[in-house]
N, C-alpha and C positions, 0 to 999 in steps of 0.2 A: 319912932321915926326910922325909916329904912335908910341906911347909908348909901351913898352913891356907888361904893364898891360892891355892896350886896346886890343892888339893883342891876348893875352891869353884869355881875357874875350870873344872876338869875336869867338875864336876857341871853347870855352866851349859852347857858345850859339848855335853854329852850330852842335855840337856833336850829339844831338838826331836825327836830320835828316840824318846825314851822316852814322851812324851805326845802325839805326833802333831801338834805345832805346825808350821805352815808355815815352811820354811827362810827365806822372805823377811823374817821378823820378826827375823832375826839378821844382823849385819854379816858380810860375806864373810871379812874378815881378822881378826875378833875373836870371842871367845866371849861377847860381851856382847849381851843383847837390845836391839833398837832401840826396842821399845815396852814401856811398863809394862803389866802384865796386871792389869786391875782388874775386879772383879765376875765375872759369868758370861761366860766367853769364848764360850759357845755362843749368845749373843744379841748382835746388832749393830743399833743404831738410828742413824738420821740425821734431821736436821731441815733444811729448806730454806726460803728465800724466793726468789722469782724477781724479778729486778730489772726485767724488762720487763712482766710480767703482774700483779705484786703478789700472786700466789698463794703459799700456804704449804702445806708438807707435812711431817708428822712421821710416820716409819714405822719399824717394826721389820722389816727386810728379811731377816734371817737369824736363825733360831731352831732350837734343838735339832739343830744340825749341818747345817741345809740352808737354802737360799734359799727364801723364801716366795713362791709364785706370785702370790697376790693382792697382796702388797706390791709385787712387781716390776711388775705391771700399773699400779699407782698411780704408781710411779717413772717408768715409760715414758710415761705420760700427762703427768706433771708436766714431764719433760725433753723433751717434744715440740718440734718446730720451731714456735715460737709464731707465726711469720710465715705459715706455710702450714697449720698445725694437723696436719701429718703426724706420726704416732706411729711410733716404731721401737724395737725392743728395745735396752735399755741393757746393756752388758757389766757383770755383777755385780762384776767386778774393779775397775771405776771406783768403785763404792760402797765396796769394801774399802779402796781407797786413801784415800778421804775419811774413812772411819772411823778408819784409822790416823793420818791427819793430825790429826784432832780430838784423839785421845789424845796424840800426840807433842807437840802445841803447847799442850795444856791448854785449847783453845778450848771454850767452853760454849754459845755462841750458834749459831743456825742458819747454815748456809752460805748465802751469797748467790750465786745462780746467774746468770751472765751469758749463757752459752750451753751447751746440752746437745746434743741431736741437731740436726743441720742437714740438710735435704733437699739434694740436688744443686743444685736451682734456687737455694735460699737461699745455698748456699756459693758458687756462681758469681757471684751478685749481690754478695756481700760481697767476693769476690776482685776484682771490677771496681772497687769503692770503696776498697779498701785493699790495699797490697802485702804485708801481713803474713798473708794468708789463703792456706793451702796448697791447691793444686788437688786434691790427693788426701787432704784432711783426714780424720782419724779421727773427727771429729764426724759425718761422713756414715755411719759404721758403728756409731754408738752407743758408741764406745770412747774418747771424750774429753769433757772438761767444763772450762769456764772459771769460776773461782770466786773469791770473797773469803771470809774468815772474820772477821767483825766481832770486834774486840777483840784480834786477832792481826795483827801486821805482815805485809805481803806478803812481805817478806824471810824472815821466820821460816817462813811457809807454804812458800815456795820451798825453803828449806834442808831442811826436814823431808821434802818430796817427793823431793828429790835423795838424801837418805839412804836412802829406801825402795828405790831402784833397781828400781822396778816398771814403768817406762815413761818416756814423754817428759814433760819439765817445761819449760814456757815461762814466762818472767818478763816481765810487761808493766807496769812501774811507772807509766808515763805514763798508761795506761788503767786502772790500779788493779785488775789481776786476775792470777791465776796459772792457767795451763793445765796440766792433768794428763791423761795418757792411758795406755792399756794396750798401746801399741805398743812398739817396741824402746826400750831405754834410751838417751836422748839429752837434750841440753839446749840452750836458746837463750834 
């Protein structure tokens, strides 16, 4: 006889394949979802404030199963290199990480952006000023973002990002931000 617990666990383990959910929502060694599924999974929204420019953006960037080109243009403009005004395409995977972090942490306030895209010139300047800036930073490819989530501790944001296993996670408590990117899985 199969126990109720075994039956439920088997059902959860089969869920990603049955409904087309991305495997990254599930732990590698568990049959337990990492994210609660709330509302319409076909829609993803984010809100931001920029710590340097004071700009705000609230955007539904994913609707009806696809990324919205107009919304992505707004995101690219918002996450531009504010020092040079250069705009670069942002990897939608970065937004998906933020969306997942908001759900996992229960954060309800807009993300505070410290740094999105960085031009090579800006990255080189920051590298000269600080030893903590990578020469080949994924910020220069639109694949990284430095954020805070007001109302949620940095440690909790970092821990949630690590659980996702979607890319790099940098923890900077002295500077009060967490770095996430869509590169290889690593931490510092």
